[in-house]
N, C-alpha and C positions, 0 to 999 in steps of 0.2 A: 531477613531476606526470604522471599517466598518463591515457590516454583509451582508450575501447573503440570499435571500429567494429562496427556491426551486420552488416557484410558486408565482404568482402575488397576492398582497393583494388589497382589495377594498378600503382600506383607504390610503390616501396619507401621513398622519402624525399621530403619536400616542404620546401623552404627558403623562408622569407619574410624579407625584409630591409627595415629602415626606410629612409626616404629619405636620411638622413644617413649610413647605413651602420654606425651604432654598435650597433644592436640586430638580432639575428637570432633567428628562431623556426624550429626544425627539428622536423618531424613524422616519426618513423621507427619502425621496429621496435625493441623493447627490446634494449639492449646487454647483454652478459654482466655488466658491472658493475652495471647497474640490476637485473637479475634476481637476482644474488647479494645485493644490498642489500635487496631485498624479502624474500628468504628469511631474511636475518639479522634483520630487524625483526619478521617474522611467521613464525617457524619451524614453527608448527603449522597455519596456515590453508591454504596451498596445497599442502602436501606430497602429499596423496593424489591430487589432480588432476594435479599435476606428474608424479608417478611413472607414472600411467596414460598421460598424453600422450607423455612421453618414450619410454615402452615401445613406442609405435606405430612408432618408427623405429629403425634401427640406425645409430649414429654411428661414424665412423671415428676413429682415434686423434688426428687433427688437426682434428676437428670439434667441439671443446669449445664454441665459440661457438654452435653449433646448439642448445645447451641452452636458450637464451633463447627459442627457438621454442615452448617449452612454453606461453608466454603467447599461445596462438593467437588471432588477431584483434585483438591489442592493439597500441597505438601509444604511444610516449612523446612528450611535448611538452617541448622544451628551449628555454629562453630564454637567450641570451648577451648580456650587457651589457658591451661592450668599454670603455666609459667608466667603468663601475663607479659610476654615480650613482643607480641605482634601488634602492629598498628591496625586501625580499622580498615584501611585500604588492603593491607596484607591478608586480613581475615576474609575480606570480600573476594580476593583473588583465590584464596584457598577454597572457598565455597564454589567458585566457578570451576576450579580444577576437579573438585569432588563430583560435581554434576557431570563433567565430561567422563570421568572414570566410571560413574554409574551407568551412563548411556553406553559407553564402550563395553562394559562387562555384562549388562543386563538387556541391552537392546531396547531400553525404555528411555525416551527422551524427556528430561526434566527441563522445562523452559522457564527461565526467570521471568516473573510477571511484574511489570512496572505499573499496571493498572488492573483494577478488579472489574472494569467494564470491558467485555469482549468487543473486538473491533466491529464485528458484524452488527452488534446492537448500536454502536456509535453511528454506523452508516444508516441503519434502518429507521432511526428515530425521526428522521426528517419528514417522513411521509406516512400518513394513515388515512387512506382513501378507499372507497368502495372499488372493487375489482370487477370489470365486465368480462363477458365471454370474449376470447380473442377474435379480432377481425382480420388479423394478419398472421402469416406463418413466418417465423424468424429463422435466421441462419443458426443452425444448431451449434456450430463451432463457436460462434460469438456468444451465444447464450451460455455455453459451458464455461467460457472464460469469465463471463459476468457473474455466474453463480459461484465460481471459485473465488472471485474477488470479495463478494459479500459474505461468504461463509468462512473466510480465513481470519484468524486473529493476527496474522502477520501483515504489517503495513507494507513491507517489501513485496510480498507475494501478491497482495491486493493491487498495489500500484502497477506492477509489471503485468498482471493479468488484464487490467484495464488498458494498459498501453498496447498489449497484443491485439486488442479490438481495433484500435486506431491503425496499428501497423498492418492489419489485414488488407487495408485498402491502398497501401503505398504503391503497388504496381499499377493498379488501374488509374490512380490519380496522376502519376508521372507519365504513363503512356498516353493519357488523354491530352496532356500538354504537348507531347511529341507529335501525336497525330494531328493536332490542330496546326502546328507549325508546318508540318509536311503538306497538309491540305492547302494551306495558304500559299505555299510555293507552287504546288502542282497546278493550281487553277489560274495562275498568272497568265495573261495573254501571250507573253513572250517565252513561256516555258516550253521546252521541247526535249525529248529524250535524245535528240541528235546533237544537242549543244553541250559540249564538255563543261563549259563554265557552269551551266545550270545543274548538271549532275554533281559537280564538285560542291556546289552550294547545298544540294540535297544530302550528300554524304557528310558535310560539315555539321549540319543540323543534328544528324544522328550521333556523330562522335561527340559533339559538345554536350548533347543531352546525357549521354552515358557517363561522361566525366563529371558533370556538375550536379546531377541529381543524387545527392547524398541523402542519408537518412533524415537529417533535420529538415532539409528542403522538401523531401517527400511528405513528411509530417505536415509541413506548412501547406503543401498542395492539397492534402486531404482536408485540412481545416477550411481552406478557401473554397474548395469545390463541394464539400459535403454538408456545410453548416451555414446557417444564417448568422452572420457576425453580429448583427444588432441584437439577436436573441441571446448570444453568448454574453455580450456586454451587459444586457439587462439582467441576466442571471447573476453575474458577478456583482453588479451594483446592488441587487436585492440581498445577496448573501452577505456582503460586507456591511450593509445597513443593519442586518440582524445580528451578525457574529463579530463585527469589528473588521477593520482594514487588515487584509492579509495578502491577497493576490496582487494588489496594486501598490503595495508598500515598497518603497525604495530602500530596501535593507538587504544586506548580504544573506543569501540562503545557501549554506554549505560552500562558503568561499566565493560566491559570485552573486552580484545583484541582478536578479532576473524578474523585475516587476512586469506586470501585464499592463500595457497601454491600451485603454479602451477606445481610443480614436480609431475610426474605421480603417485608416490607412496603415495603422501600426498594430492592430489587434492580432492578426494572424501570425505575423512575424514574432512578436514578443511572447505570444502564447506558446508557439511551437518551440521557441528557445527555452522557455521555462520547463515545459514538459520534457524536452530532450535532455536538458541539464540534469533533472532528477533521475531520468532513466539511466543515463551514463553513470551517475553516482551510485545507483543501486547495483549495476551489473559489473562495475570495475572496482578493484581493490588493490591497486598498485601501491607498494610501500613508499614510493617516492612522491606520491600525490599528497598535496598539502591538506585537502579536505576529502575525507572519506566517511562513508556511512557506517555506523556501528550498530548492529542489531541489539535489541533489548536495552537501549539507552534512550536519552532524551531526543536523539535523532528521530526515533519513531514518531514522536509528537509532531515534528515538522512535516514528516511524510504524511501522517494522518490528516493534517489540516488541508493538504492538497487533494485528498481523496474525493471529497464531495464534487469538486469540479470534474475530476476524471470520470466519476460515476455519471454525472450529467451528460458529458460528451458521449460516453459509451451507450447510454440509454437512447440518446438521440440517434446514433448511428444504427443501432439494432432495429429500432422502430422504422426509421426512414428507409432502410434497405430490405424491409420485410415484403412479402408478397401477399396481396389481398386474398382472403378466402373466397 
């Protein structure tokens, strides 16, 4: 089991021992054996980063163990069971408990790492293009959320940050619909402020709007009013041609099947349903719920696979709502 530190620790090793002395937890830098085991299991994942990091130092002939320093900032968590009475699952649970105790006592968070590739690199690999001088000024709040999403190694934090960019426009999108309905009524030839029936119709439009415009509907209104749906469909089609079917796949995603239908009359509705489903999954953790998101598990892989689409939508919004220089 491995863990990442967000900052360096002054101690090279931490040893925690159970009261009866039969269990020991050791937090330390990766050993050469561990490093080679990771390379053996994942020969392609860390090679580029390892070569770059190792190349920053010159190792002497007797400094082979320094190779493990390529995992900069990394710690390993080792559990020793002298009595050999614990199962693999129990040892893993003990490791999790030890990480919590260490964070509680030292105020240093050790996060279990399921992948050696930072999330930010997984997102950024998709584009390598020349950058021009900006022609627009962008909303600084939205840019801040965008930067947080791409710089975080947490799939949960990245997804919610990108969702916040879409959420920013909920009010204006829903109000636009309300204002259109009100305007359509007010310009009717038979409308008059002296007619009680017409005033009741006016009030009903407002009440119905306030009752029905929930968050998922507001998200749908943003998608319909702020995006070119054919462009979204083309992006999804291109992505799945290169990476495999994912967004349109009719397969349960955290307990619910939420595929995106690329037909023009279904795209906004199914896209908003999928995005909102994942958003609710990430912000709620009720024990009675059948499907829940578990951090630092394979659930992160599913969330990460949806991130490129969220990044695409966020970037489109930021650019489209910018002001020309």
